[in-house]
N, C-alpha and C positions, 0 to 999 in steps of 0.2 A: 722162911715165910712165917710171919707172925700170926698167931691164932686170932680169929675174929670172935667177938663176943656175940651173945644171943641178941642183944639190942641192936647191934649193927645189922644182923640179918633181918630183923624185923623192920628196920628203917629202909633197907634195900627193897624189901617186899612192898612196903607202903608206897615208896616212890615209883616203883615199877608199874603200879596200877593207876597212876594219875591219868594217862591218856585214855585208857579204857573207860574209866569212870566219867571223864569229861564228855566223851562221845555218847555214852549211855544216857547221861542226864539230858543232853540235847535231843537225842532220839526219843526218849520218853516224853519230854515236854512237847515236842512237835507231834508225836503220835497221839497224845491226849487231846491236843488242840484240833488235830485233823478229825479225830473221832467225834468230838463235840461239834465240829463244823457239819459233819454228816447228820448228826442227830438234830441240831438246831437250824440247819440251813443257812449258816452265816459265812459260807466259804468266801474268801480265804482268811478272814480276820482272826479267828481263834487259832488257826495254825500259826500265824505270825506271833500271837501272844504266847502260845505254848512254846514256840521256838525260843523266844526271848527269856521266858521263865526258865527253860531248860539251860540256856546259856548262862544265866545268872547263877543257877544252882551248880553248874559245872565249875564256874569260876570260884564260887564260894568253897566248893569241895577242894579244889586245888590249893586255895589259900589256906584252908585248915590243915591240909597235909603238910604244906611247906612250913607253917608255923610250928607244927609238931616236930618236924625234922630239925628246925632251928633250936628248939629246946634241948634236944638230945645232942 
């Protein structure tokens, strides 16, 4: 079995967190929108906006991690 380098383990660690960070971004965006809906009384519009901002942030995060993995 060939020894693996430190950068290989770092890459595996970064790629293994993609799903969790994607879901976390969506939940955080939706939660912020839901909270603002309660404060401002605009239900459900800011929840939708927050969800889509979270979705965009999650996609951007996945894109950045994949670009980093392609460089290595």
